[in-house]
C-alpha positions in Angstrom: 82.5 109.6 141.9 80.3 109.4 144.9 81.2 108.4 148.2 79.8 104.6 149.3 77.1 106.6 151.6 76.0 110.2 150.5 73.3 112.1 152.6 70.3 114.0 150.7 69.3 116.7 153.5 66.6 118.6 153.3 66.8 121.5 155.0 63.5 123.1 155.6 62.1 119.8 156.6 60.7 120.5 160.2 59.9 124.2 159.6 63.5 124.4 159.0 64.6 122.6 161.8 66.6 120.2 159.8 68.6 123.0 158.3 69.4 124.6 161.8 70.3 121.1 163.2 72.5 119.4 160.2 75.8 120.2 161.4 75.4 118.8 164.8 73.8 115.5 163.3 76.8 115.4 160.6 79.1 115.2 163.4 77.7 112.8 165.3 77.4 110.6 161.8 81.2 111.5 161.5 82.1 110.1 164.4 79.7 106.8 164.5 80.2 105.9 161.1 83.9 105.8 161.0 83.8 106.3 157.5 83.6 109.6 154.7 80.5 110.2 153.6 78.9 112.7 150.8 76.1 115.4 151.7 74.2 117.0 149.5 71.1 119.5 149.9 67.8 120.0 148.6 67.8 123.3 147.1 64.3 123.4 145.4 61.3 121.0 144.9 61.9 117.6 143.4 66.0 118.0 144.0 65.9 115.4 146.3 65.0 113.2 143.2 67.5 114.2 141.0 70.0 114.0 143.4 69.0 110.3 144.8 69.4 109.0 140.7 72.5 111.0 140.1 74.4 109.7 143.5 73.3 106.0 142.3 74.8 106.6 139.0 78.0 107.9 140.4 78.5 104.6 142.4 76.7 105.4 146.1 75.4 102.3 147.7 73.2 104.0 150.1 71.4 106.8 150.3 70.5 108.5 153.9 66.7 110.7 153.6 66.9 113.4 156.2 63.7 115.2 156.2 60.2 114.8 156.1 58.1 112.0 154.5 58.3 114.2 151.2 61.5 114.0 151.1 61.8 110.0 151.1 59.0 110.3 148.7 61.5 112.4 146.1 64.5 110.2 146.8 62.2 107.4 146.3 61.5 108.3 143.0 65.0 109.2 142.0 65.7 105.6 143.5 63.5 103.7 140.9 63.6 103.6 137.2 60.9 103.8 134.7 59.7 100.5 134.9 59.9 100.5 139.0 62.8 98.8 139.7 65.8 100.5 140.8 68.5 101.9 138.8 70.9 99.3 141.5 69.2 96.7 142.9 72.7 96.7 145.3 71.8 100.5 146.5 69.4 100.9 149.6 67.9 103.8 151.4 68.3 104.4 154.7 65.4 106.8 156.6 66.5 109.9 159.4 63.3 110.9 159.6 62.9 114.7 160.8 59.8 116.3 159.2 56.5 117.2 160.7 54.6 114.1 159.9 57.5 111.1 160.2 54.6 108.7 159.5 56.4 106.0 157.4 59.1 105.4 160.6 56.6 104.6 162.6 55.4 101.2 159.9 59.2 100.9 159.0 59.6 100.0 163.1 63.0 103.0 163.3 63.6 105.8 165.2 64.7 109.7 164.5 67.7 108.9 166.5 71.3 109.3 165.3 73.1 106.7 167.0 70.0 104.3 166.1 69.9 104.9 162.3 74.2 104.8 162.1 74.2 101.5 163.7 71.4 100.3 161.0 73.7 101.7 158.2 77.1 99.9 159.8 75.3 96.7 160.2 74.2 96.4 157.0 70.8 95.4 158.1 68.1 95.8 154.9 64.8 95.0 153.8 63.0 94.8 150.7 59.6 96.5 150.7 57.1 97.3 148.4 56.0 101.0 146.7 53.4 102.0 145.0 52.7 103.9 141.4 50.0 106.5 141.1 48.9 108.1 137.7 46.9 111.2 137.7 46.5 114.8 136.2 48.6 117.5 137.0 48.1 120.8 134.9 46.2 119.1 132.4 48.6 116.5 131.4 49.0 113.0 132.9 51.6 112.2 135.0 53.0 109.2 137.4 54.8 109.1 140.6 55.9 106.7 143.1 55.1 106.4 146.8 56.2 104.4 149.4 53.8 104.7 152.5 50.0 106.3 151.1 48.5 107.7 148.8 45.1 109.5 149.8 42.5 111.7 147.5 39.4 113.7 149.1 40.0 115.6 151.9 42.8 114.5 153.1 44.3 115.9 149.9 42.6 119.2 150.9 44.0 119.0 154.7 47.7 118.4 153.1 47.8 121.1 150.5 46.4 123.5 153.5 49.1 121.9 156.2 51.6 122.3 153.7 51.1 126.0 152.9 50.8 126.7 156.7 53.5 127.1 159.2 54.4 124.2 160.5 55.5 125.0 164.6 53.7 123.5 166.5 54.4 120.0 165.0 53.0 117.0 163.4 49.9 116.1 165.1 48.7 119.6 166.3 49.6 121.2 162.5 47.7 118.3 161.1 44.9 118.4 163.4 44.2 122.3 162.9 44.6 121.5 159.0 41.5 118.8 159.8 39.2 121.4 161.4 40.1 123.9 159.4 39.3 121.8 156.2 36.6 119.4 157.1 33.7 121.4 157.9 33.5 123.1 154.5 34.7 120.4 152.5 32.0 118.9 150.3 31.8 114.8 149.6 31.9 113.5 146.1 30.6 110.5 144.4 33.5 108.4 143.1 33.5 104.7 141.1 36.8 102.3 141.2 37.2 99.0 140.3 39.7 96.6 142.4 42.0 94.3 140.8 39.7 94.3 137.5 37.0 93.1 139.2 32.9 95.0 139.6 32.4 98.6 139.0 31.5 100.2 142.4 30.3 103.9 143.2 30.2 105.2 146.1 30.0 109.0 147.7 33.5 109.3 150.0 34.8 111.8 152.2 38.6 110.4 151.7 40.1 107.2 149.9 43.1 105.9 151.3 45.6 104.0 149.6 48.2 102.6 152.0 51.5 100.6 152.1 52.5 102.1 155.3 50.1 101.9 158.2 50.0 105.6 159.2 49.4 109.0 157.9 48.4 112.9 158.9 50.9 112.9 162.1 50.3 109.4 163.6 46.5 108.8 162.4 46.2 105.1 161.3 44.2 104.4 158.7 45.3 101.2 157.7 46.6 99.5 161.2 46.8 95.5 158.9 49.0 97.2 156.5 52.3 95.4 155.7 54.8 96.7 153.5 56.1 93.6 152.5 52.7 91.7 151.4 52.3 92.8 147.7 49.0 94.5 148.3 47.3 98.3 148.8 45.2 98.0 152.0 42.8 100.3 151.2 40.4 102.5 153.5 37.3 104.3 152.2 35.6 107.2 154.5 32.1 107.1 152.8 29.5 109.8 153.1 30.5 110.9 156.6 29.8 114.5 158.2 32.0 116.6 159.8 30.2 116.3 163.1 30.9 112.7 162.7 35.0 113.2 161.8 35.3 115.0 164.5 33.7 113.0 167.3 35.2 109.6 165.7 39.0 110.7 165.0 40.1 108.9 167.9 39.1 106.3 166.7 41.2 106.8 163.6 44.3 107.6 165.4 44.0 104.2 167.3 43.1 102.5 164.1 39.8 101.3 165.9 38.1 102.8 163.1 37.0 100.0 160.4 33.9 99.0 161.7 32.5 101.8 161.6 29.1 102.3 159.5 30.6 104.2 156.3 33.8 103.1 156.4 35.0 100.3 153.7 37.9 98.4 153.9 39.7 95.9 151.4 43.2 95.0 150.0 44.2 95.3 146.5 46.9 95.2 144.1 45.5 97.6 141.7 43.2 100.4 141.8 41.6 102.1 139.1 39.7 105.8 140.0 36.8 107.8 138.2 36.3 110.9 140.1 36.1 114.7 139.7 38.5 117.3 140.6 40.1 115.8 143.9 43.1 117.1 145.2 45.7 114.0 145.6 48.4 113.8 147.7 51.3 110.7 147.9 53.5 110.6 151.2 51.9 114.1 152.7 52.8 116.2 149.6 50.2 117.4 147.1 50.8 116.5 143.6 47.7 116.9 141.1 44.1 115.9 140.9 41.8 113.1 139.6 44.0 109.9 140.4 42.9 107.4 137.8 45.3 104.3 138.7 47.2 103.0 141.5 49.4 99.8 141.5 51.4 98.1 144.0 54.8 97.3 143.3 56.4 94.1 145.4 59.5 94.2 146.6 60.4 97.4 145.2 63.0 99.3 147.8 65.8 98.0 149.8 65.6 99.6 152.4 67.7 100.2 155.9 65.7 98.7 158.4 
């Protein structure tokens, strides 16, 4: 049997800072929570999903994601079953975000402070929020994966892939800025076709497509300033046939969420988005997962989260 609270810790998150600092965090949590909890460290990719599912099966009621948005993504995938519902609806997820971007908590409205997170766990303050399902292709085979913050394909997927393959020593904002400046000059915009909620087929040359549940991505950029975690809808932002010079010049608008009226940018809300595209790279919650996304679906009130 697992303890009622299980911390799932990704020691390599935040350029390995999480692993170096975890002992001090653990001591503070034991003092503040005043009750026993288990700690399980990840050792490989997708391990957090396996640990999350096993902890719930063993009786845990609170999973604490300690790491970045990618760690949280894996835990959400372990928390939900194959039908898009929790293995146990009484179980919830808390987030101690220590990764490079830490974008999801900006929308959720929690901090990175141990005392704040411990207090919320003790108070039992939870809310049901939406999640997303993405179907895509990986190594030639159809796959599916849940996400909780942002799904993206186009230049953004290529940027995430570059950032995740390089050092993140400079932190989230600077790491993603460098990734943008090194990726966009060589990125070739591509034609995609999409259908939202079974509506008419539309074709467009795009630089990036952002399917947002949360408001932020890329270390503080705000592609979906009006996104709501509880409205049962995606906020979709399409960056059209924009060149590098235009993107660089107006990056501040995207950071401040003032880009929606800019020429070449399309924004709409939907419950389902079907895509026909080329071999575009896709990322979910800041993790590159595959290519050629085919379908996004919103899962209303799918995750019970400590907030």
